[in-house]
N, C-alpha and C positions, 0 to 999 in steps of 0.2 A: 504493499500499499504506499502510495506517494506521501510525502510529509504534506500536511496542511500549509497553505500559504498564509503569512501573517495579514491579518485584518487591519485596514487602515480606513479612516474617516476623514472627509473634508467637509467643513462647516462654514458658513457665511453669516455672520452677524451684522453690525452697523459698519458697512463700508461700501465702496463704490463698484466693486466686482473685480478690480484689476488684479487682485491676487489669484482669482479664478483663471484669469486670462494668462497670469504668469505661469501657471501649471500647463495650461495648453501650450504656451510657448516653449515648452521643453521639447517639442516638435518629435522627432524620432525617438529621442531619449524617453519619452513619456511611454512608447511602446514597451521598452525594456522594464520601465517601473511598473506597468500595469500587469506585465507577465510574471512580476516577482511577488505581487500582492493580491489580495482580495479586497475589493473597495465595497465597504458595507453602508457607506453614507455619503453621498456627493449629490445633495438636491439640485444644484445648478446644472448637472450634466446627467445624472441617472435617476430613475424613478424608483427610488428608495423611499421608505415611509419611517416616521419616527418609531412606529411599532416595531419596525425591523431591529432597531437598536435596543429597545426597552426589552425584548426577550433574550437579549445575549446575557451571558454570565458576566459578572462584574470582573473588570480587568481583561475580558476576552479580546478586545480590540487592541492591537499592539500599539498603534499610536494614531492620535486624532490631530489634525492640523486644524485650528480654528482661526479664521481670519476675521477681522471687524471688531469694533469696541461693542461694549454692552449698553444698550439704551432701553431695552423693553423687558418686560418680564418673560416673553416667549424666548428672546436670546439668552437670557439668564437661565431659564428651565433647561433649554438644550446643552448649553455649556456645561452645567452641573451633570445632566445625564451623561454626555461623553467623558467627564471627568471620572464619573464612578465606573464606566464600562471600558475605560482606556488605561493601559499600563503607563502610556506616556501621553502627555498633552504639549503639543508645540503653539506657542502664540506666533501666528505666521501673518507677517507682515506689520506695518508700522499702526494700523488702528488697534490690532489687538495687544501690541507691544506697549504703545504709548498712548492710545486714544485716538491718534491721527487727525485727519481734518475733520472727522464728525467731533472730536473732543473740543473744537474751537466753540461750540454750543454752549460750552460750560461757562463762557464768558458772557452769557444772558441766561434769561430763565425759561422755564417750560411755558410759563404764562404768555411771555413775549413771543416765542416761536408760534405758538398758536395764534396769537393775535394777528401777527404778520401772515402767516401761512393760510389761515382760514378766514380772514376778515380785510386786512388791508393791502394784502398782493394786489398789484395793478390788474392782473388776470383772473382775479376771482370774484365770482358772482355768488353771492351767500347771503340771500335776504332773510332766510330764517335762521342765521347766525349759528348754523350747525357746527359742532366740533364732535370728534371721535371720543367715545367713552368705552372703557373697557368691556361694559356688558349692556345688553338691553333686547328689545324685540323688534323685529322687521317682519311685517305681513304676519304676525302671529307665532313666529319662531323666535327661540332664543339665539341670539348672535353674540359672539365673544370676538373682541378685538385685542391684540397685546397692549398691555398698559405701558405708555410712554412716560418713562422715569423723569425726575426733576434733572437729573445730571448724568453725564456720560462716564462710563467706567473702563478702564483697562481690563484686560482678560484677569490678570493676576490679582486685581482688586475684588474679584469674585470667586475664582477658584485657584488651586494649586496649579502652576504652570511648572513644566519640567525644562523647558527649554524656549529660546526666543530667535525666529528667524526674521530679522528685520528688513525694513524697505518698502517702497511705496512704487511698485510692488518688490517683492525680494526678486533678485536676478535668477534667472532660470539655472546658471552654474551653481549658485548658493543652493537652490532647492534640489537639484539633483545630488550635490554633495552630501546636503543633510540627510536626504531620503537613504542614500548608500549607507552613511554612517549608522543611520538607526537600523537598517536592516543587518548590518554585519556587527551592531554592537560597539562599534568603536566611537564612542561618545566622550566628551569631557564631564566634568562634574555637573550633576543636575544645577540648573539655574543660570547656565551659562548661555551667553548670546553666540549663536553660530555665524560669527563673523570675526575678522581679525581685531584684535585689540590694539589698534592704532587709530590715531585722528586721521581724517581724510587728508589734511594738509601734508602729512607724512608720505602720502603715496602719490599726490596731486603732481603732475607734470610740470606745473607752472611754478613749483616751489623755488627752483633755481632763480626765478627772476625777481623774487621778493627781496626787497633792500629794507633791512630793520631801521633805517633811517627815514623811511617814508612816512608822510603824515597826509591825513586826509583833509582836504579843505571844504570839500563838497560832496553830499551823498547824492548817488545817481540812482534810480530804478532802471532795471536792465533795458527797457525800452527807450529810454532817454538817450542813450549814446550808443555808439558801434563799439563794443567792447574788443580790445586786442586780444587776439585768441593766444598768445604767447605770455601775456602778463597776467599776474596775479590779480584777481577780481578786486580784492580789497584795496590793493595799491591804486586801483582806477576807481575807489570810491563807491564801488558796488558791494552790497551787503553779500557775503557769502559764509554759509554756515560751516565751512571746511574746519575751523579751529576747534568747534565744539561736535563735531559728528563723527562717528565710528566709520572707518573705512570698510570696503568690502562691495561696493556697488560697481567697481570697474571704472569710476569717475564717468559714468554716462552723461551726466548733465554736464560737467565740466568739458568733456570731449565735444559735446554739442554747442560749445560756447555759452552755456548758462550757469549761473553760480550754483553751489550747492545749497539745497532748501531744508536739510537736516534730517531726511527721513529715515536714516539708519541710527538715529538716536545718539546719545552721548557715548563718548568712549570710557574705558574704565577709569574710575577715580573722580568723575564728576557726577556730582550730586543732582545739579540742576541745569540742563543743557541751554536754556535761554539765558540764565544768568552768567554761565561761562562765556556765551557768545557776546553778550553784551560787555562784559569786561575785556574780552579780546579786542573788539572793535573801538571801545571807548579810548583804549590806550593809543590808538592810531590818530585820533582827533588832533587836528591842528589848532589847538586851543591854548591861548595865553591866560584865560580868565573864565570863572565858571561862567559869565554870560556868554563868552565864545562857546561853550561846551553845549549850553543849553540851546544855542541857535543851531548847531550841527544836530543835536538830537531831535529837536523838531523838524528836521528834515526827513526823518524816518516816517514815512506816510502811515504805516500799519505796524507799529511795534509789536503787538501781540502775534499777529501773523507772519511777522518777519523773524522773531526770536523763539516763538512757541508754536511754530505752525503745525507740526506734529504731535506735539507732547504736553498739552495743558493738563489733561487729567493725571498725567505721570509726573508732573512739576510740583515744587513746593506751593504753587498757587493753586492747583488743582480745580478751583471753580471760583466764581463769584457768588456772593450771598446777597441775595434781594431783600431789602427792607421793605416792610410793608408801611 
């Protein structure tokens, strides 16, 4: 009798779907992965039901790759179910790892999100002022909707996570390496981020151009100037998250002449990615007085989106608290 293949699950919580596309982007390598495993849950691609997972023994799934942040009670329920049924859980991508783009919603409130989405958005027509509620009746039948939580959570704020595969989305090479490492048991200690322990600046091809004497006199947004593809973005006054971001992405954005936006999260030893980036950039300011420094800081159009684009829920900020 042939040995049973390890069972693997993929699940999608609050995210854009890019992590699912990244799995497909394995291309031919995906066939090798699929041949080596038994996929027991992958709602975006295969017709599995939650009941298929519920009947499995605890720990029967070798590994579950969960992407997306946690925003609803349904996402929380399935994440908890997969944790119970899995030997290993991997936080797959920036949203599961750090909160991701959905995590920026923690800078506002549930009430404000509903107000804009269901009442004040220019394309909304809602004279009855209807809003979604977790339960109710429609045409005499009970209807249940997922409950929309007040804040966005990272996956490890809800369940225990064994490994983190960072990126928005993770690079196909990193995915293949992680899957192979899991299948062969060649893994680092639990809790590890499956990416190099270096800052992106250490692997960036532009690092040779960086002059430690350079000072920034003006902050530019990427579309405002034609960036020199050979020169460090920070030297050109363009905010780049490289000093506070883990490497492992292959410098995909940098090679496309776009600055790093921080999706791989902080390198080892950094408690708060946004604070680290803020400190790194402020030391480059060409400012002789506090007023000069404040004037330069005001040129950053979107501070939260620039310094905490992917990591608000995982940061020391975590969320704003609305005062009644």
